C-alpha positions in Angstrom: 104.6 200.6 213.1 101.2 202.1 212.5 98.9 200.0 210.5 96.4 202.7 209.6 95.9 204.7 206.7 93.6 208.1 207.1 91.6 210.0 204.6 89.8 213.1 205.8 87.4 215.1 203.6 86.4 218.3 203.5 82.3 218.0 202.8 81.2 221.2 200.8 82.2 221.2 196.9 84.6 218.2 197.7 82.1 215.5 198.2 79.1 217.1 197.4 77.8 220.6 196.3 77.5 223.1 199.3 75.2 221.2 201.7 74.4 224.7 203.7 73.3 226.2 200.3 71.2 223.4 199.5 69.3 224.0 203.1 69.0 227.5 203.0 67.5 227.1 199.4 65.1 224.4 200.5 63.2 227.2 202.4 63.0 229.3 199.5 65.6 231.7 200.4 67.9 233.3 197.5 71.5 231.7 198.0 73.3 234.9 196.4 71.3 236.7 198.4 72.2 234.7 201.7 76.2 234.4 201.0 76.4 237.3 198.5 75.0 240.1 200.5 73.9 239.2 204.3 77.2 236.7 205.0 79.0 239.0 203.2 78.4 242.0 204.9 78.9 240.3 208.4 82.5 238.9 207.0 83.2 242.6 206.0 82.5 244.3 209.5 84.4 241.7 211.1 82.5 238.3 212.1 84.3 235.3 211.1 82.8 233.4 207.8 81.5 230.4 210.1 80.0 232.1 213.0 78.4 234.6 210.8 76.2 232.2 208.6 75.8 229.5 211.5 74.6 232.4 214.1 72.0 234.0 210.8 70.8 230.6 210.5 69.9 230.4 214.2 68.2 234.1 213.5 66.2 232.8 211.1 65.1 229.8 212.3 61.7 230.3 215.3 58.3 230.4 214.7 56.8 232.7 211.9 60.6 233.0 210.7 61.7 232.1 207.1 63.3 228.6 208.3 60.2 227.8 210.8 60.6 225.4 214.0 64.0 224.2 212.6 64.8 221.3 215.2 68.3 218.9 214.8 65.8 216.0 214.0 64.8 218.5 210.8 68.0 218.9 210.0 69.3 215.3 210.0 66.2 214.5 207.9 66.9 217.0 205.4 70.4 215.2 205.3 69.0 212.2 203.6 68.1 214.3 200.7 71.8 214.8 199.9 72.5 211.6 198.8 71.4 212.0 195.3 74.2 215.2 195.3 76.8 213.0 196.4 80.0 212.8 193.9 80.4 209.9 192.1 82.8 207.2 193.5 82.2 207.9 197.0 79.7 205.6 197.8 81.9 202.3 198.7 85.1 204.1 198.4 86.6 203.1 201.6 85.3 199.6 201.0 87.4 199.5 197.7 90.5 201.0 199.4 90.1 198.9 202.5 90.8 195.9 200.0 93.2 197.3 197.9 95.4 197.5 201.2 94.4 194.5 202.8 95.8 192.9 199.4 99.2 194.1 200.2 99.0 193.5 203.8 95.5 191.8 205.8 96.4 193.8 208.7 96.0 197.6 207.3 93.1 199.5 208.1 91.5 202.4 206.1 89.7 204.9 207.9 87.7 208.3 206.3 86.8 211.3 208.1 84.5 214.2 207.2 86.1 217.7 208.4 83.9 220.2 207.3 82.7 223.6 207.8 79.1 222.5 206.9 76.4 221.4 209.9 76.8 218.2 211.4 73.1 216.8 211.9 72.6 217.7 208.6 76.0 215.3 207.4 75.0 212.7 209.8 71.5 212.3 207.9 73.3 210.7 205.0 73.2 207.5 204.6 76.1 207.7 202.5 78.1 209.5 204.6 77.6 207.2 207.7 78.1 203.8 206.0 81.6 204.9 204.0 82.9 207.7 206.8 84.1 206.6 210.6 83.6 210.2 211.9 82.1 213.0 210.6 83.3 216.5 212.3 81.5 219.6 211.4 79.8 222.4 213.0 76.9 221.9 215.8 73.8 223.8 216.7 71.9 223.6 220.4 68.4 223.9 221.0 66.2 226.1 222.9 64.9 223.3 225.5 61.4 224.5 225.8 60.8 224.6 221.9 63.7 222.2 220.5 64.8 224.9 217.6 68.3 226.1 217.1 69.3 228.8 219.0 72.9 228.7 219.4 76.0 227.7 217.9 77.7 224.6 219.8 80.7 223.8 217.9 81.7 225.5 215.1 84.6 224.0 212.9 86.6 227.3 211.5 89.6 227.3 208.7 91.5 227.1 211.9 89.6 224.5 213.6 90.5 222.0 210.8 94.2 221.2 211.4 93.3 220.9 215.3 90.8 217.9 214.3 93.3 216.4 212.2 95.8 216.3 215.1 92.9 214.5 217.0 92.6 212.0 214.2 96.1 211.6 214.1 96.4 210.8 218.0 93.7 208.4 217.9 91.1 210.9 220.1 87.5 209.7 219.5 85.1 212.7 219.1 83.7 211.4 222.4 86.9 212.1 224.2 87.3 215.7 222.7 84.4 216.8 223.6 85.0 215.8 227.2 88.3 217.3 227.3 88.6 219.6 224.5 92.7 219.9 225.8 93.4 216.6 225.2 94.7 217.0 221.5 97.6 219.1 223.2 98.8 216.0 225.5 102.0 215.1 224.3 102.1 211.8 222.4 105.6 210.2 220.7 105.3 210.1 217.1 105.9 206.6 216.9 102.9 205.9 219.4 100.3 207.8 217.0 97.8 205.7 215.6 97.4 207.5 212.4 101.0 209.6 211.6 100.4 211.9 208.9 102.6 210.4 206.4 99.5 207.7 206.4 97.6 210.5 205.6 95.8 211.9 202.5 93.6 215.2 202.7 90.9 216.3 200.0 89.7 220.0 199.7 88.5 222.6 197.4 88.8 226.0 199.5 91.1 228.4 201.0 89.8 226.9 204.6 91.8 223.8 203.6 95.1 225.6 202.8 96.2 224.8 206.3 95.7 220.8 206.4 96.9 220.8 203.0 100.4 222.3 204.4 100.4 220.4 207.4 100.0 216.9 206.1 102.2 217.8 202.8 104.8 218.9 205.4 104.7 215.4 207.5 105.0 213.3 204.3 101.4 212.8 203.4 99.2 213.4 200.3 96.8 216.2 199.9 94.6 216.8 196.7 92.8 219.6 195.5 89.2 219.5 194.4 87.7 221.8 191.8 84.8 222.1 189.5 85.6 222.5 185.8 82.5 224.0 185.3 82.6 226.9 187.1 85.8 229.2 186.0 86.1 230.9 189.7 86.7 227.1 190.9 89.6 226.8 188.3 91.0 229.9 189.0 91.3 229.1 192.5 92.8 225.8 191.8 95.5 227.2 189.8 96.8 230.3 191.9 96.2 229.3 195.5 96.7 225.4 195.2 98.6 224.6 191.9 100.9 227.4 191.7 101.7 227.3 195.6 102.9 224.1 195.5 100.2 223.1 198.3 98.7 219.9 196.8 100.0 216.4 195.1 97.7 217.2 192.2 94.5 219.1 191.5 91.1 217.3 190.3 87.7 217.3 189.7 85.6 215.5 192.7 85.1 212.1 191.1 86.3 209.4 193.0 85.3 206.2 191.2 88.1 203.7 189.9 88.0 204.8 186.6 88.2 208.8 187.1 91.7 210.8 187.4 91.1 211.4 191.0 89.7 208.0 192.1 92.8 206.6 190.2 95.3 208.6 192.3 93.4 207.8 195.5 93.8 204.1 194.8 97.5 204.8 193.7 98.3 206.7 196.9 96.9 203.9 199.5 98.9 201.5 197.4 102.0 203.4 197.9 101.3 204.1 201.7 100.6 200.5 202.2 103.4 199.2 200.6 105.5 201.3 202.7 103.6 200.0 205.7 104.2 196.6 204.5 108.4 197.4 204.1 107.7 197.1 200.2 109.4 200.7 199.2 111.1 203.6 200.8 109.7 205.7 203.6 110.8 208.7 201.3 108.8 207.7 198.2 106.3 210.1 197.1 103.5 210.4 194.6 103.4 212.5 192.3 100.8 213.4 189.1 103.1 211.5 187.0 103.5 208.2 188.6 
């Protein structure tokens, strides 16, 4: 039996306010104009939402352009500035969950992953993310070899790419292995040999791009938590219409991960439940509900 528990998190509006919006805003670009007009117009003419915004950032980068000579190093440097915006309780969460699991069975390992439609080079610049997460999956740029300025999309994490990444985590395929052989995830692997079974997995997300991941994890015995911003009526409405009414998640809460927060308490209860099952102290079919 696997002794690993895996938590996978969307990034933007799940672990922090939208980091790509923070990026474009730092260059004086109006985010409402960027998302609401420029990117929306591309989407309505058939562009993939993720590719649309990534290509637009490339278009805006370069000498004399709004985002200037934007390099990968500049993106990582900007990423250091997002730490103050990361939601309460994220820093130290993995260590806390590891201690909870180890108290039940010292051989259990807790791993955490970011699976994001944001920009990996930005997220890699965050000290909090580097310290708390085993790996960060997100969009990547390539650069013009002559100038070092970002020039094209190297990897896009669209909503349909997210479940594939969960399967990579499920099968223990590292980022380096997936980069070297993108088809490796399709190789057959018996359920009993997978390092992080889906029943040992918890997924967190706030948007429509996370629904396939909610369904995948829950249908295979894991837990899914929807995230919403209680200060934004549209966020609450989406959480009700798409997450709760559709029975797609275990529970829906504001993004506060501390020990005494509602979501933080439920996450710790879920890890406790999984660890007890792994240790043989509860049944495989036991499920966490918001009333547990």
